[in-house]
N, C-alpha and C positions, 0 to 999 in steps of 0.2 A: 504493500500500500504506500502510495506516494505521500510525502509529508503534506499536512494540511495547508501550510503556507504556500508551497509550490502550486498546489491545486487552486487555491484562491487567486494567486497571481495569474495563472493561466486563464481562469474563468473571467477575471476582470479585463484582461487583455483582449480576450475574444469579444466580450460585451462592448468594449469601447471601440474596437476595430471594425465591428460588423457594419455600423452606419457608413463608414468611409468605404469599406469594401463594396457594399451595395450601391451607394450613391455615386462614387467615382467610377465604378464599373458601368453604371448606366450612362454616365457622361461619355465614357470611352466608346460605348456601344453606339451612341447617337452620332458621335464624330465619325465612326467607321461606317455607319449607315448613311444612305442618301437622304438625309433630313431636308436639305434645301428643296429637293424635288417635291417632297411631301408638303413643305411649308409654303412654297411659292404658289401652289394650287389653291391656297387658302387666303393669302394676303393680296392687297392691291398690286398691280404691276408697277414697274419703275416709272416714276413721274417725269424723268428726264429723257426717256426714249429708248432705253435698252429693251430689245425684244426679249420675250421670255426665254428663248433658247440661248441668247447671248448672256443673259443674266445668270442662267443656270450653269453655263459653261465656265463663267468667271468664278462663280461660287465654288464649283468643283475644283478649279485650279487653286483657289485659296485653301480649301480643305486639304488638298494633296500636300500643300506646304506644311500644314499642321500635323499631318500624319507621318511625315518623314522622321526617321529616328535620329538624324543628325541634329546638333545644336542649331538654334535659330540663326546665329550669325553665319553658319556655313551654308544655309539653304535659303536665306532671304532673297538671294538672286532670283529665285523662282517667281517671287512677287515683283521684283524690280523689272523683270523682263515682260510682264504682262502689259498689254496695251488696250486702250478703249477700242471697241470694234471700228474697223475701217479708218483708223487714224494712227499716227505715230506718237500720240500722247500717252504717257504712262498712266496705267490704271490707278496707281496709288501714289500720292505725294509723299514727301519725306516724313511728315508727321504721322501719316497713316502707316508707313513702313516701320517707323520706330515703335509705334503701338503694337504692330503685328509681331515684332521681336518680343515684346513683353508678353503678348498673348501666347506665343509658342512656349516661352519659358514657363508660363503658368500651366499650359496643358501638359507639358513634359513633366512638371512637378506633380500634377494630378496623376499621371501615369506611374510615377515612382511611388507615390503614396498608396495607390491602388495595389501595386505589387507587394509592398510592405504589409498592407492590411490583409491581402490574400494569404500571405505566408503565415501571419498570426492567426487568422481565422481557421484556415485549413489545418495548419500544424497543431493549433490548440485543440481543435475538435477531434482530430485523430488521436492526440494524446489522451483526451478524456474518454472518448467513445470506444477506443480499442481495448480498454481495460474494463472487464465486466464489473469490477467493484466501483469504478468511477462512472459507469454509463448513466446512472440516474442523474448524477451531477452534470454530466455533459449535456444531457437532453434538457435539463433545466437551464443550462447556460445558453443553449440554442434558443429557447423560448425568451429568455431575458434579453438576449442580444437583438432578437426581433422586436421586442417591446421598446428597447432603446431606439432602434431605427424608426419605429412608428412614431414615437414621441417627438423625436427631432424633426423628422420629415413632415409631420402634421403641422408643427410650428412654422417650418419654412414655407410650406404650401399656403398656410393661412396668411403669412406675411406677404407672400407674392400676390395673393388674390386681393387682399385688403389694402396693401400699401406698396404697390409695385414701384411707383416712382421713388419712394424712399429706399426701398430694397435695392433698386438698380443703382442709385447714386452711391449708397453706402458700400455696396459690393465693389464698385469700381474705385472708390476712394480708398478702400482697405487694400486692394490688390495692385493698384497701379499708381504711379507717381501723379500728384495733383497736376491738372492742366494738360495731361497727355492723352486723355481718352475722350475728349469732346471734339466733335467735328460738325462741319456744315452739312445741311441736308443734301447739298449737291456733291459732297465727297463720296467716293466710290464705296467706302466701308458702310456708310449709311444707306446708300442705294442698294447694295447687295444684302446687307444685314440690318434692316430697320429695327426699331424698338419692338414692334410687334413680333418680329422673328424671335427675339430673345425672350419676350414675355411667354410666348408659346413654348419655347425651349425649356424655360424654367418650370412651367406648369407640367410639361411632359416628364421632365427629370424627377420632380418632386412627387408627382402622383405615381409614376412607375416604381420609384424606390419605396414609396409608402406601401404599395401593393406587395412588393417583394418582402418588405418587413412583416406584413400581415401573414404572408405565406410561411415565412420562417417561424413566426409565432405558432401557427397552426401545426407545422411539422413537429416542432419541439413539444407542443402540448399533447398531440395525438400519440406520438411515439412514447412520450413520458408516461402517459396513462397505461399503455400496453406494458411498459417495463414495470 
């Protein structure tokens, strides 16, 4: 039988890591998925004249940059080379490019945190569930980690739905240097990724992760009852 202290440390690590594992995993899945094609069918077209297929192609090119494994500074040329359709004018200005370097650093950090959380969750649950004597503790940990996810994501979802503008500003102020993330409506970043794009993204991430948390609670509860 493992020491009580070790078991408690593993339990709390799993409980604390589960929301990041599910939430950041959902964000990574949406980045990998063709979310712009889904979203552009729902929001108004570009007011400055980009055809739907042009807008989608440029959004795909921007997401390809974010998906690359190399550091932002090594692949920012992918965005520097993009041009507005039928012109020699760069798609993104210097301020937008600088912001996109910050964005990729953030998405890369999300990826690293996701991997770390996955190691903790999977490793911790294997440690607890593989030992018959600890299995009831492991299943209760599954349920509690799901409850932690539900509580956190319910609060985030409510914040997004009731106070989106405040959430949007505070999110950017927290994660990006002041004055580097505001742009004109005519700038390409806003044309490709307007605020409605991000509102729907936030709702989708929070609701999907909330449902995942509920599923984890259900699995832990049902298996725990059987045990």
